[in-house]
C-alpha positions in Angstrom: 12.9 -18.8 -28.0 12.0 -16.0 -30.5 10.9 -12.6 -29.2 9.4 -9.5 -30.9 9.8 -6.6 -28.6 7.9 -3.4 -29.4 7.8 0.0 -27.8 4.9 2.5 -28.2 4.9 4.4 -31.4 5.6 8.0 -30.5 3.6 10.8 -32.1 5.7 12.7 -34.6 4.4 16.0 -33.4 7.1 16.9 -30.8 10.2 15.7 -29.0 10.4 12.8 -26.6 10.9 13.6 -22.9 12.1 11.6 -19.9 8.6 10.4 -19.1 8.4 8.7 -22.4 11.8 7.1 -21.9 10.9 5.9 -18.4 7.5 4.7 -19.4 8.1 2.6 -22.5 11.5 2.9 -24.3 14.0 2.2 -21.5 12.2 -0.8 -20.1 11.8 -2.2 -23.6 15.6 -1.7 -24.2 16.6 -3.3 -20.9 14.4 -6.3 -21.7 15.7 -6.7 -25.2 19.3 -6.4 -24.2 18.7 -9.0 -21.5 17.0 -11.4 -23.9 19.9 -11.1 -26.3 22.4 -12.0 -23.5 20.1 -14.9 -22.7 20.7 -16.2 -26.3 17.2 -15.7 -27.6 16.4 -14.5 -31.1 15.2 -10.9 -30.7 13.7 -8.3 -33.0 13.2 -4.9 -31.3 11.1 -2.5 -33.4 9.5 0.9 -33.0 8.5 3.8 -35.3 6.8 7.2 -35.6 3.0 7.4 -35.4 2.3 10.0 -38.1 -1.4 10.2 -38.5 -2.7 11.3 -35.1 -4.9 14.3 -34.7 -2.3 15.9 -32.5 -0.1 16.2 -35.6 -2.8 18.0 -37.6 -3.5 20.2 -34.7 0.2 21.1 -34.5 0.3 21.8 -38.2 -2.7 24.2 -37.9 -1.1 26.0 -34.9 2.2 26.5 -36.9 0.4 27.3 -40.2 2.1 24.5 -42.0 1.3 21.0 -43.3 1.1 17.7 -41.4 3.8 16.3 -43.8 6.2 19.1 -42.8 5.6 18.3 -39.1 6.3 14.6 -39.4 9.3 15.1 -41.6 10.7 17.4 -38.9 10.1 15.1 -35.9 10.6 11.6 -37.4 14.4 11.9 -37.5 14.5 13.8 -34.2 12.6 10.9 -32.5 14.8 8.2 -33.8 18.0 10.2 -33.1 16.8 10.8 -29.5 16.1 7.1 -28.9 19.4 6.0 -30.4 21.2 8.7 -28.5 20.1 7.3 -25.1 21.2 3.8 -26.1 17.8 2.3 -27.2 19.0 -0.7 -29.2 16.3 -0.8 -31.9 16.8 -3.2 -34.7 14.5 -1.0 -36.9 12.7 2.3 -36.5 10.0 2.9 -39.1 7.1 5.3 -39.8 3.4 4.9 -40.4 3.4 7.3 -43.4 5.3 4.7 -45.3 3.4 3.4 -48.4 3.8 -0.1 -47.2 2.0 0.7 -44.0 -0.8 2.4 -45.9 -1.3 -0.6 -48.2 -1.2 -3.1 -45.3 -3.7 -1.1 -43.2 -6.1 -0.8 -46.1 -5.9 -4.5 -46.8 -6.5 -5.2 -43.2 -9.6 -3.0 -43.2 -11.0 -4.9 -46.2 -10.2 -8.2 -44.6 -12.3 -7.3 -41.5 -15.1 -6.1 -43.8 -15.0 -9.5 -45.6 -15.1 -11.3 -42.3 -18.2 -9.4 -41.2 -16.6 -7.4 -38.4 -17.2 -4.0 -39.9 -20.6 -2.3 -40.0 -21.5 1.0 -41.7 -23.6 3.3 -39.5 -25.1 6.7 -39.9 -23.9 8.7 -37.0 -24.1 12.2 -35.7 -20.8 14.0 -35.6 -19.8 17.4 -34.5 -19.3 20.0 -37.2 -17.6 23.4 -36.7 -19.8 26.0 -38.5 -17.0 28.6 -38.3 -14.1 26.4 -39.5 -16.6 24.5 -41.9 -15.2 21.1 -41.1 -16.2 17.9 -39.3 -14.3 17.7 -36.0 -12.1 14.7 -35.1 -12.5 13.6 -31.5 -9.4 15.5 -30.3 -10.6 18.7 -31.8 -13.5 18.7 -29.3 -13.2 19.5 -25.6 -15.8 19.6 -23.0 -16.8 18.4 -19.5 -16.2 14.7 -18.7 -19.5 13.1 -17.7 -17.7 10.8 -15.2 -15.4 13.2 -13.2 -16.5 16.7 -14.2 -13.1 17.6 -15.7 -13.8 20.6 -18.0 -11.0 20.0 -20.5 -11.7 16.4 -21.5 -11.1 15.4 -25.1 -13.7 13.9 -27.3 -12.0 10.5 -27.2 -10.6 10.3 -23.6 -10.6 12.2 -20.3 -7.0 12.7 -19.4 -7.9 13.2 -15.7 -9.9 10.0 -14.9 -8.8 8.0 -18.0 -12.4 7.2 -19.2 -12.7 6.5 -23.0 -15.3 8.8 -24.5 -17.2 9.6 -27.6 -17.6 13.2 -28.5 -21.3 13.0 -27.9 -20.6 12.0 -24.3 -19.1 15.5 -23.5 -21.1 18.1 -21.6 -20.8 21.7 -23.0 -18.6 20.7 -26.0 -16.7 23.3 -28.0 -14.4 23.3 -31.0 -10.6 23.6 -30.4 -10.4 25.2 -33.8 -12.6 28.2 -33.3 -14.1 27.8 -29.8 -17.5 27.7 -31.4 -20.2 25.5 -30.1 -20.2 22.6 -32.6 -23.3 21.4 -34.5 -24.4 17.8 -35.0 -24.5 16.6 -38.5 -25.0 13.1 -40.0 -22.1 11.1 -41.5 -21.6 7.5 -42.5 -18.8 5.7 -40.6 -17.5 2.2 -40.2 -17.6 0.5 -36.8 -15.5 -2.4 -35.6 -17.8 -5.0 -33.9 -15.8 -5.5 -30.7 -19.0 -6.9 -29.1 -18.8 -10.0 -31.3 -15.3 -10.8 -30.1 -15.8 -10.7 -26.3 -15.8 -14.5 -25.8 -12.5 -14.9 -27.8 -11.0 -11.9 -25.9 -12.0 -13.4 -22.6 -10.2 -16.6 -23.5 -7.1 -14.7 -24.6 -7.0 -12.6 -21.4 -7.4 -15.6 -19.2 -4.5 -17.3 -21.0 -2.0 -14.6 -20.1 -0.4 -13.3 -16.9 -0.7 -9.5 -16.4 1.1 -7.0 -14.2 -0.9 -5.9 -11.2 -1.5 -2.5 -12.7 -2.7 -3.9 -16.0 -5.0 -6.8 -15.1 -7.7 -4.7 -13.2 -7.9 -2.3 -16.2 -8.6 -5.2 -18.6 -11.2 -6.7 -16.2 -12.9 -3.4 -15.8 -13.4 -3.0 -19.5 -14.6 -6.6 -20.0 -17.0 -6.2 -17.1 -18.6 -3.0 -18.5 -18.9 -4.6 -21.9 -17.2 -3.8 -25.2 -19.3 -1.9 -27.7 -18.7 -1.4 -31.5 -16.2 1.4 -32.0 -15.9 3.8 -35.0 -12.7 3.2 -37.0 -13.2 5.9 -39.7 -13.2 9.7 -39.6 -14.0 12.6 -41.8 -10.5 14.0 -42.2 -8.0 14.8 -45.0 -4.9 13.6 -43.2 -4.4 9.9 -42.7 -4.8 6.6 -44.6 -7.7 6.8 -47.0 -10.5 4.4 -46.4 -11.0 2.2 -49.5 -13.9 3.4 -51.7 -14.9 6.2 -49.3 -13.5 9.5 -50.5 -12.9 12.1 -47.8 -12.6 9.6 -45.0 -9.5 8.1 -43.3 -8.8 5.3 -41.0 -8.9 6.4 -37.4 -5.5 6.4 -35.9 -6.3 4.0 -33.0 -7.1 1.4 -35.6 -4.2 1.8 -38.0 -1.4 2.7 -35.7 -1.2 -0.7 -33.9 -1.0 -2.3 -37.3 2.3 -0.4 -37.6 3.9 -3.0 -35.5 3.3 -5.5 -38.3 4.0 -3.2 -41.2 7.2 -1.9 -39.6 8.3 -5.6 -39.2 7.5 -6.1 -42.8 9.5 -3.0 -43.8 12.5 -4.4 -41.8 12.3 -7.6 -43.7 12.1 -5.9 -47.1 15.1 -3.7 -46.2 17.2 -6.7 -45.2 16.5 -8.3 -48.5 14.3 -11.1 -47.1 10.6 -10.1 -47.6 9.2 -13.1 -45.7 11.5 -12.7 -42.7 8.6 -10.9 -40.8 6.4 -14.0 -40.9 8.1 -16.0 -38.0 7.7 -13.0 -35.7 3.9 -12.6 -36.4 2.7 -16.0 -37.4 4.7 -18.6 -35.5 3.1 -19.8 -32.2 6.5 -20.1 -30.5 7.2 -16.3 -30.8 6.6 -14.1 -27.8 5.3 -10.6 -28.6 5.9 -8.1 -25.8 4.5 -4.6 -26.1 6.0 -1.9 -23.8 3.6 1.0 -23.4 2.3 3.6 -20.9 -0.8 3.1 -18.9 -2.9 5.3 -21.2 -2.6 2.7 -24.0 -3.5 -0.5 -22.0 -7.0 -1.0 -23.4 -5.7 -0.7 -27.0 -2.9 -3.2 -26.6 -4.6 -5.8 -24.4 -8.1 -5.8 -25.9 -8.6 -3.8 -29.1 -5.5 -4.8 -31.1 -5.8 -8.5 -30.1 -9.5 -8.3 -31.2 -8.4 -7.0 -34.6 -5.9 -9.8 -35.0 -8.5 -12.4 -33.9 -11.0 -11.0 -36.3 -8.6 -11.1 -39.3 -8.3 -14.9 -38.7 -5.0 -15.0 -40.6 -2.8 -16.8 -38.1 -1.4 -13.7 -36.2 0.3 -14.4 -32.9 -1.4 -12.6 -30.0 0.6 -10.6 -27.5 2.5 -12.6 -24.9 2.6 -9.7 -22.4 1.9 -6.0 -22.2 4.0 -4.7 -19.3 2.5 -1.2 -19.2 4.1 1.4 -16.9 2.5 4.2 -15.0 3.5 7.9 -15.3 6.7 9.6 -14.3 6.1 13.1 -12.7 8.7 15.9 -12.7 9.6 17.7 -9.5 6.2 16.9 -7.9 4.1 17.9 -10.9 2.7 16.2 -14.0 5.0 16.5 -17.1 3.4 19.0 -19.5 4.9 20.1 -22.8 2.3 22.9 -23.0 3.4 24.3 -19.7 7.0 23.7 -20.6 7.4 21.4 -17.6 9.4 18.7 -19.2 12.9 17.5 -19.8 13.3 16.7 -23.5 15.7 14.0 -24.4 17.4 16.0 -27.2 18.0 18.8 -24.7 19.5 16.4 -22.2 21.7 14.9 -24.9 22.9 18.3 -25.8 23.7 19.3 -22.2 25.1 16.0 -20.9 26.2 13.8 -23.8 28.6 12.0 -21.5 25.9 11.3 -18.8 23.6 9.0 -20.8 24.1 5.9 -18.6 23.6 8.0 -15.5 20.2 9.1 -16.7 19.3 5.5 -17.6 20.5 4.4 -14.1 18.3 7.0 -12.3 15.3 6.4 -14.5 15.5 2.7 -14.0 15.7 3.1 -10.2 12.7 5.5 -10.4 10.8 3.5 -13.0 7.0 3.8 -12.5 6.3 0.1 -12.9 3.1 -0.2 -10.9 2.5 3.4 -9.6 3.4 6.9 -10.6 6.9 8.0 -9.5 8.6 11.4 -9.3 11.9 12.5 -10.9 13.8 15.4 -9.2 17.2 16.8 -10.0 18.0 16.4 -6.3 17.3 12.7 -6.4 19.2 12.4 -9.7 22.3 13.8 -8.0 21.9 11.8 -4.9 21.4 8.5 -6.6 24.4 9.0 -8.8 26.6 10.0 -5.9 25.5 7.5 -3.3 24.4 4.5 -5.3 26.2 4.6 -8.6 29.4 6.4 -7.7 30.0 5.6 -4.0 28.8 2.0 -4.3 29.2 0.4 -7.8 31.9 2.6 -9.4 33.8 2.9 -6.1 34.0 -0.8 -5.8 35.3 -1.3 -9.3 37.8 1.6 -9.1 39.2 0.4 -5.8 39.8 -3.1 -7.1 41.2 -2.1 -10.4 43.6 0.4 -8.8 44.9 -2.1 -6.4 45.3 -4.8 -9.1 47.1 -2.4 -11.4 49.8 -1.9 -8.9 50.4 -5.6 -9.0 50.7 -5.8 -12.8 48.5 -6.2 -15.8 47.8 -10.0 -15.9 46.0 -11.7 -13.0 44.7 -15.1 -12.2 41.0 -15.5 -11.6 40.6 -17.2 -8.2 37.2 -16.2 -6.9 36.4 -16.4 -3.3 33.7 -19.1 -3.0 31.2 -16.9 -1.3 31.6 -14.2 -3.8 31.3 -16.7 -6.7 28.1 -18.0 -5.1 26.8 -14.4 -4.6 27.5 -13.5 -8.2 25.6 -16.6 -9.5 22.7 -16.0 -7.1 22.5 -12.4 -8.1 22.4 -13.3 -11.8 19.6 -15.8 -11.3 17.7 -13.2 -9.1 18.2 -10.5 -11.7 16.9 -12.9 -14.4 13.8 -13.7 -12.5 13.0 -10.0 -11.9 13.8 -9.0 -15.5 11.5 -11.7 -16.8 8.8 -10.3 -14.4 9.4 -6.8 -15.8 10.7 -5.6 -12.5 13.6 -3.6 -13.8 14.0 -1.5 -10.7 14.2 -4.6 -8.6 16.8 -6.2 -10.9 19.0 -3.0 -10.7 18.7 -3.1 -6.9 19.9 -6.7 -6.9 23.0 -5.6 -8.8 23.6 -2.8 -6.3 23.1 -5.2 -3.4 25.9 -7.4 -4.9 28.2 -4.4 -5.1 27.4 -3.4 -1.5 28.2 -7.0 -0.4 31.5 -6.9 -2.3 32.4 -3.4 -0.9 31.8 -4.7 2.6 33.9 -7.8 2.0 36.7 -5.6 0.6 36.6 -3.2 3.5 36.6 -6.0 6.1 39.5 -7.8 4.3 41.4 -4.5 4.0 44.1 -5.8 1.7 45.9 -2.5 2.1 46.6 -3.5 5.7 47.9 -7.0 4.8 51.3 -8.4 3.8 51.8 -8.2 0.0 51.2 -11.9 -0.7 48.0 -12.0 1.5 46.8 -8.7 0.0 47.2 -10.0 -3.6 45.4 -13.2 -2.7 42.4 -11.2 -1.4 42.3 -9.1 -4.6 42.3 -12.2 -6.8 39.1 -13.3 -5.0 37.3 -10.4 -6.6 38.6 -10.8 -10.2 35.7 -13.0 -11.4 33.3 -10.4 -10.1 35.0 -7.7 -12.1 34.6 -9.8 -15.2 30.9 -10.4 -14.5 30.0 -6.8 -13.7 30.7 -5.8 -17.3 27.8 -8.0 -18.4 25.5 -7.6 -15.4 25.5 -3.8 -15.9 25.0 -4.1 -19.7 21.1 -3.9 -19.8 21.1 -0.8 -17.7 24.3 1.2 -18.6 25.3 0.0 -22.1 26.5 3.3 -23.6 29.7 4.0 -21.7 29.9 2.4 -18.2 29.5 -1.3 -18.9 31.6 -1.3 -22.2 34.4 0.8 -20.4 34.7 -1.8 -17.7 34.8 -4.7 -20.2 37.5 -2.8 -22.1 39.6 -2.3 -18.9 39.6 -5.9 -17.9 39.5 -7.5 -21.3 36.2 -9.2 -20.8 33.6 -10.1 -23.5 29.9 -9.9 -23.1 29.2 -13.2 -21.4 26.1 -15.3 -22.0 23.7 -14.7 -19.0 23.6 -18.4 -18.4 27.3 -18.4 -17.7 26.8 -15.7 -15.0 24.2 -18.0 -13.3 26.7 -20.8 -12.8 29.0 -20.7 -9.7 32.0 -21.3 -11.9 34.8 -18.9 -12.9 34.1 -17.0 -16.1 37.7 -17.1 -17.1 41.1 -18.2 -15.9 42.7 -14.8 -16.2 42.0 -11.1 -16.1 44.2 -8.9 -18.3 44.1 -5.1 -17.7 44.6 -3.1 -20.8 45.3 0.4 -19.3 45.5 2.3 -16.0 42.0 2.5 -14.5 40.0 5.7 -14.3 36.8 6.1 -12.4 33.9 4.8 -14.5 31.6 7.5 -13.0 33.1 10.9 -12.6 31.7 13.0 -9.7 29.0 15.4 -10.7 30.2 18.9 -10.5 28.1 21.9 -9.3 28.4 23.3 -12.8 27.0 20.2 -14.4 24.0 20.1 -12.0 23.4 23.8 -12.6 23.4 23.3 -16.3 20.9 20.4 -16.0 18.6 22.3 -13.7 18.6 24.9 -16.4 16.6 22.5 -18.6 13.6 23.4 -16.5 12.1 26.9 -15.9 12.0 28.1 -12.3 8.3 27.1 -12.2 6.0 25.6 -14.8 3.8 28.0 -16.8 0.4 28.2 -15.0 -2.4 26.2 -16.6 -4.7 29.0 -15.7 -5.0 31.8 -13.2 -2.3 33.7 -11.3 0.8 31.9 -10.0 0.5 30.6 -6.4 2.7 31.9 -3.7 5.7 29.7 -3.0 5.8 27.5 0.1 8.6 29.5 1.6 6.4 32.6 1.6 3.7 30.8 3.6 5.9 29.6 6.5 4.1 30.7 9.7 5.9 32.5 12.6 6.6 30.2 15.5 6.0 31.3 19.1 8.9 30.8 21.5 6.5 28.9 23.8 5.9 26.4 21.0 9.6 26.0 20.2 10.4 25.3 23.9 8.2 22.2 23.7 10.7 20.5 21.4 13.2 18.3 23.3 16.6 18.1 21.5 19.3 15.8 22.8 22.8 14.7 21.6 22.9 11.0 20.9 25.5 8.5 19.6 24.7 6.2 16.7 25.5 2.6 17.8 24.2 0.7 14.8 22.9 1.4 11.3 21.4 -0.9 8.7 19.2 -0.8 5.7 15.5 -1.8 5.9 14.7 -4.6 3.4 12.6 -3.4 0.4 12.8 0.3 1.5 15.5 1.9 -0.7 15.4 5.2 1.2 15.2 4.1 4.8 17.9 3.3 7.4 17.3 1.8 10.8 19.5 3.5 13.4 20.1 2.4 16.9 21.0 5.4 19.1 22.3 5.9 22.7 20.8 8.6 24.9 20.9 9.3 28.7 17.9 7.0 29.3 19.2 4.0 27.2 19.0 2.9 23.6 16.3 3.8 21.1 15.5 3.1 17.5 15.1 5.8 14.8 14.1 5.3 11.2 15.7 7.9 8.9 15.1 8.5 5.1 18.8 9.0 4.4 19.8 5.7 2.7 20.4 7.6 -0.5 23.0 9.9 1.2 24.8 7.6 3.6 26.2 4.1 3.6 25.0 2.6 6.9 28.5 1.9 8.2 29.6 5.5 7.8 27.1 6.7 10.4 28.2 4.3 13.2 30.0 6.1 16.0 28.9 9.6 14.9 26.9 11.9 17.2 23.7 13.5 16.2 20.8 15.7 17.4 17.7 13.7 18.3 14.2 15.1 18.6 13.1 12.9 21.5 9.5 13.8 22.2 7.8 13.1 18.9 5.1 10.4 18.9 6.2 7.0 17.8 5.6 5.9 14.3 5.9 2.6 12.5 7.7 2.6 9.2 8.0 -0.6 7.1 7.3 -2.6 10.3 10.0 -0.8 12.4 8.8 1.4 15.3 10.7 4.8 15.1 11.2 6.9 18.2 11.6 10.5 17.3 13.9 11.7 14.5 17.5 12.8 13.9 18.3 16.2 12.4 19.9 16.6 8.9 20.6 19.7 7.0 20.1 20.1 3.3 23.0 21.8 1.5 22.8 23.9 -1.7 23.3 20.8 -3.8 20.4 19.0 -2.2 22.5 16.6 -0.1 21.4 15.8 3.4 24.1 16.3 6.0 24.0 14.9 9.5 23.8 17.7 12.1 26.4 16.9 14.8 27.9 18.8 17.8 31.4 20.3 17.0 32.8 18.6 20.1 31.7 15.2 21.5 29.2 15.4 24.3 27.8 12.8 26.7 24.9 10.9 25.2 21.6 12.6 26.3 23.1 16.1 26.6 20.3 18.6 26.1 20.5 21.0 23.2 19.5 24.5 24.3 
């Protein structure tokens, strides 16, 4: 199968941040790497979007030219993406003359086909700046939700697509003047003529649960003709219409095609782009954020249909939701962001760790939140204590036995590896990248449990070595299973340590040994070094103490609003010492543990959100402090009776609160 994988073209008006990475570029890279391991023909492209109004606005603010802005940020964007391991085959730009020519020809083709219509329209004009105002140069009140800072093309609060004339109380972003309405001739794309063809296209595809309803909503409300030209001096000139340019929403998606053409030209085979855009057996997959769903699922396909030149329509558009930062929306204007180039400068040896955490937190169907506390916890408890710990324990034990080892996989571990590879493949092909990573981690947990129970360090030498050989196939496989997620340092390092190649994914799915021997090349070192307090402190320094306020005075901190508690109220709390008898993970709940505890009145069940901090088996036998008189609450189908107390240390780790000396279960805490 042939695949063209694209990631949203980033605006060349500023650096990329972790929200961009999590939303479009990391999932696209994981998918492309998996497809290559599957043996498919893959072309993975992206490029800078260099004609957006945001770029001209930045140039005005900095008293420079749009060309200077894009020339500054284009290389920065590409370097950031490649720096975090995004395996692009080609990164282009929409200021390229080839793109200009292609977009103009496409415009003329749609005109020839009768899908463009000239209309006299009223546009906003700034009498102070003496210029027609592009949509993004106008702000006002959204007629749908009342947000007072909505742009002339879209409300960023409710997501509604707008025209400038829809806004209430509009004003110019250039001068803050009230704009005037003046007549201007513009071309409109007749989306309304393409609704039947779009409906057929939409019904022929499967959509993610957060994408399908958006498409249906737009089709249900009806598609109206939409302007594709603007009075502006920065952009692709409209043929035969001086002073007008193609609106960026129209020409930027065409960049996917022109960038593929540029790739073909630079490889010396000008027609090499054709199979990726004009062969029906090619699957085109667009990775984007949720704010671009309508453009990639309806408007761009409508353009391709209208051209009637044999273009292949998108196979899938697995849009992601938004990643928030420490409980708040990422905002470059409020300096509440973690730029990729800043991260690369602070932690160049922690690229895979960032990819790992962002994959685990990927906002696939709902918004998610990134915090430095969770970053540290997931690295320590999931990546280091689980996956890296398994690998290092096995390699260290094998190294003591020599460098060359037979591969004699334990049958159940061989079956588990094959089952995991098949399950990961299913999830990756459904664009569930967090789920695929969790399947990999579950395999590591199983192997860790097997190794601990077998305890080769307590066995006679021959028996111990036989146990270790049962894990050798898994060590070979992990170097490939980890590759889509951690390809910069961790996966290649493991492959180098055990002399393993990148295996075909199909081989991983078969319950057969991958090789007859494992040859260690050097003494093993931990694949994931422990995060030091100095590292975390430096990373936390990438954010200010608080974001700059959007408006108004800063709000008092939560700590300054904690009420005083009366002693009578505190005496109502019943605290008891309990012993933890059992601990287990709750399926599909990556933060929850189900704990069975013993008190003076028998056994009880408590659900605690500490799975990121403790392996279940490490809690068994420990004593804890139980709040016994809280109302019962059902979490993920498990009824929880009260709660256990944990303290949060300075690094954000949760630590079980226990008595210094053992007490009888049920002993009151006074």
